[in-house]
C-alpha positions as CSV (number, residue, x, y, z in Angstrom):
1,M,16.4,51.8,0.4
2,A,18.9,50.4,3.1
3,S,16.5,49.6,6.7
4,T,19.8,50.5,8.3
5,R,23.6,53.1,7.7
6,P,25.8,51.7,10.0
7,S,27.7,54.8,10.3
8,Q,30.5,55.7,13.3
9,D,30.9,59.4,12.3
10,A,26.5,59.7,12.7
11,R,27.0,58.0,15.9
12,D,29.6,60.2,17.2
13,L,27.9,63.3,16.0
14,I,25.2,62.2,17.8
15,A,27.0,61.8,20.8
16,L,28.8,64.6,21.4
17,R,25.7,66.7,19.6
18,R,26.5,70.0,22.2
19,S,24.4,73.2,21.6
20,I,26.6,77.1,22.3
21,S,25.6,79.7,23.9
22,K,22.5,81.9,23.0
23,R,25.0,84.6,22.5
24,G,28.6,82.9,21.8
25,F,27.6,83.0,17.4
26,V,29.6,85.2,14.7
27,D,28.9,85.1,11.2
28,P,28.8,83.8,8.2
29,G,25.9,81.2,9.2
30,P,24.9,79.4,6.4
31,D,23.6,81.0,3.2
32,P,20.0,80.8,2.3
33,D,20.4,77.8,-0.6
34,A,22.9,76.1,1.6
35,L,20.0,76.3,4.8
36,D,17.6,75.9,2.6
37,S,19.0,72.2,1.5
38,L,19.5,71.8,5.5
39,L,16.0,72.2,6.4
40,T,15.6,70.1,3.8
41,V,17.8,66.8,5.2
42,A,16.5,68.3,8.6
43,A,13.1,66.9,7.5
44,R,13.3,63.8,7.1
45,V,11.4,62.9,11.0
46,P,8.7,60.8,11.8
47,D,6.3,61.5,10.3
48,H,3.2,59.9,10.8
49,R,0.4,59.8,8.0
50,R,3.0,62.1,6.1
51,L,1.0,65.4,7.4
52,A,4.8,67.5,7.7
53,P,2.6,69.3,11.0
54,W,5.6,72.2,10.9
55,R,6.8,75.3,9.0
56,F,9.6,76.9,9.3
57,I,10.0,80.7,9.2
58,V,13.3,81.9,8.8
59,F,14.9,85.4,9.7
60,E,18.5,87.0,8.4
61,G,19.5,90.3,7.6
62,A,18.1,93.1,8.3
63,Q,14.7,91.4,8.5
64,R,16.1,90.8,12.2
65,D,16.9,94.5,13.2
66,A,13.0,94.7,12.6
67,L,11.7,91.7,14.1
68,N,14.2,93.0,17.2
69,A,12.6,96.6,17.0
70,N,9.3,94.6,16.7
71,A,9.5,92.0,19.4
72,V,10.9,95.5,22.0
73,A,7.3,97.5,21.0
74,I,5.3,93.9,21.6
75,Q,7.0,93.7,25.4
76,K,6.3,96.9,26.0
77,Q,2.8,96.2,25.7
78,E,3.3,92.8,26.8
79,T,4.7,93.1,29.9
80,P,4.3,96.6,30.7
81,D,7.1,96.3,33.7
82,A,9.6,95.7,31.5
83,T,12.8,96.7,32.3
84,E,15.8,98.6,30.1
85,A,18.1,94.9,30.9
86,M,15.2,92.8,29.5
87,L,14.0,95.9,26.9
88,A,17.8,95.6,26.1
89,D,18.5,91.8,25.6
90,T,15.0,92.3,23.6
91,A,16.7,94.1,21.0
92,S,19.3,91.7,20.4
93,Y,17.4,88.9,19.8
94,F,16.7,88.3,16.8
95,T,20.8,88.8,16.0
96,R,22.5,87.4,18.5
97,A,23.2,84.6,15.3
98,P,23.8,85.2,11.4
99,V,20.7,83.4,10.8
100,V,17.7,82.3,13.6
101,I,13.7,79.9,12.3
102,A,11.3,79.9,13.9
103,V,10.4,76.1,13.4
104,V,6.4,76.2,14.1
105,S,4.7,73.5,14.4
106,S,1.5,73.7,13.2
107,P,-0.4,70.6,14.1
108,D,-4.3,69.5,11.6
109,K,-6.2,69.0,14.7
110,A,-9.3,67.9,12.8
111,H,-7.2,65.1,11.5
112,K,-7.1,61.3,12.8
113,T,-3.7,61.5,13.9
114,P,-3.7,63.1,17.8
115,V,-1.6,66.3,18.2
116,W,0.0,65.0,20.2
117,E,1.8,63.0,17.9
118,Q,2.1,65.7,15.6
119,E,3.6,67.5,18.6
120,L,6.3,65.7,18.4
121,S,7.0,65.2,14.7
122,C,7.6,68.9,14.8
123,G,10.1,68.2,18.3
124,A,12.5,65.6,15.8
125,L,12.2,69.0,13.2
126,C,13.9,70.9,15.7
127,L,16.3,68.2,17.3
128,N,17.0,67.4,13.6
129,V,17.8,71.1,12.8
130,L,20.5,71.5,14.7
131,L,22.0,68.0,13.5
132,A,21.9,68.7,9.9
133,A,23.7,71.9,10.7
134,N,25.9,69.9,13.2
135,A,26.9,67.4,10.4
136,S,27.1,70.6,8.4
137,G,29.3,72.6,10.2
138,W,26.9,74.9,11.8
139,A,26.3,75.2,15.8
140,G,23.7,75.6,16.6
141,C,21.1,76.8,20.2
142,W,17.5,76.7,20.3
143,L,15.6,78.3,22.6
144,T,12.2,79.5,23.5
145,E,12.5,82.6,25.8
146,W,9.3,84.6,26.6
147,I,8.7,85.4,22.2
148,A,7.8,81.8,21.4
149,F,5.0,82.4,24.1
150,S,3.9,85.7,22.8
151,P,0.1,86.7,21.9
152,G,2.2,89.5,19.5
153,V,4.8,87.6,18.8
154,K,2.6,85.1,17.1
155,A,0.3,87.6,15.2
156,L,2.9,89.8,13.8
157,L,4.5,86.2,12.2
158,G,1.4,84.9,11.3
159,L,0.8,82.5,12.7
160,T,-2.5,81.3,12.9
161,A,-4.8,80.0,16.4
162,D,-4.0,76.6,16.4
163,E,0.2,77.3,15.6
164,R,2.7,77.7,17.8
165,I,6.6,78.1,17.9
166,A,8.3,75.3,19.2
167,G,10.7,77.8,19.5
168,F,14.3,79.6,17.9
169,I,16.8,77.8,16.3
170,Y,19.9,80.3,15.9
171,L,22.7,79.7,13.4
172,G,26.1,80.0,12.6
173,T,29.5,80.0,13.6
174,A,30.8,79.4,17.7
175,K,33.3,81.7,18.7
176,E,35.0,78.7,20.5
177,D,34.6,75.3,20.8
178,P,31.6,74.7,23.8
179,Q,32.5,72.9,26.8
180,E,31.0,69.4,28.1
181,R,28.0,70.0,30.2
182,L,26.7,67.5,32.9
183,R,24.7,65.0,30.9
184,P,22.2,62.6,33.3
185,D,22.8,58.8,34.4
186,V,20.7,57.1,32.0
187,S,20.9,53.7,33.6
188,G,19.0,55.3,35.9
189,K,16.0,56.4,33.5
190,I,15.7,52.8,32.0
191,E,13.3,50.6,33.2
192,R,12.6,47.4,31.7
193,W,8.6,45.8,32.3
194,S,8.5,42.3,33.1
195,P,5.0,41.0,33.7
196,E,6.4,39.5,37.1
């Protein structure tokens, strides 16, 4: 295996990576075989001691409607003052895109590898999913929103006490090309250390 794989195409992909709006998706999305292949590629992330401290929960087809209904019921219970507009928004969460993936941070807290390193691996995985999707011709968006932090949603999805949702990644076809957004001036974020 080569230590590097110089590719101007890969550099261009990263340089122009852009999420689309959560309401910017239409059908189709990746089919199950294409998605499994995409997630296999995305899983090539830094992972100290090969723990794979993460997992995926995929929502496709009619399951998304069922999850929307459950999320609305959970929101009513957890947020009694939720407005009708908030509940209507929740009722569409998992049907915004053809495919939605919950990326679950699943650290081994008993392992000598610090949990922080394991969580960073999960964050790298989320970005890799977006990059692999884009390279495969799919638009993507990574969000959390209240559902990522809800005890009720966590229980519904079967997460353990040590797990949490790193984000929901929406995949599908973009209605239109996204506009570029303001990017940080990286020169102001770079510091070169000197002992003097």
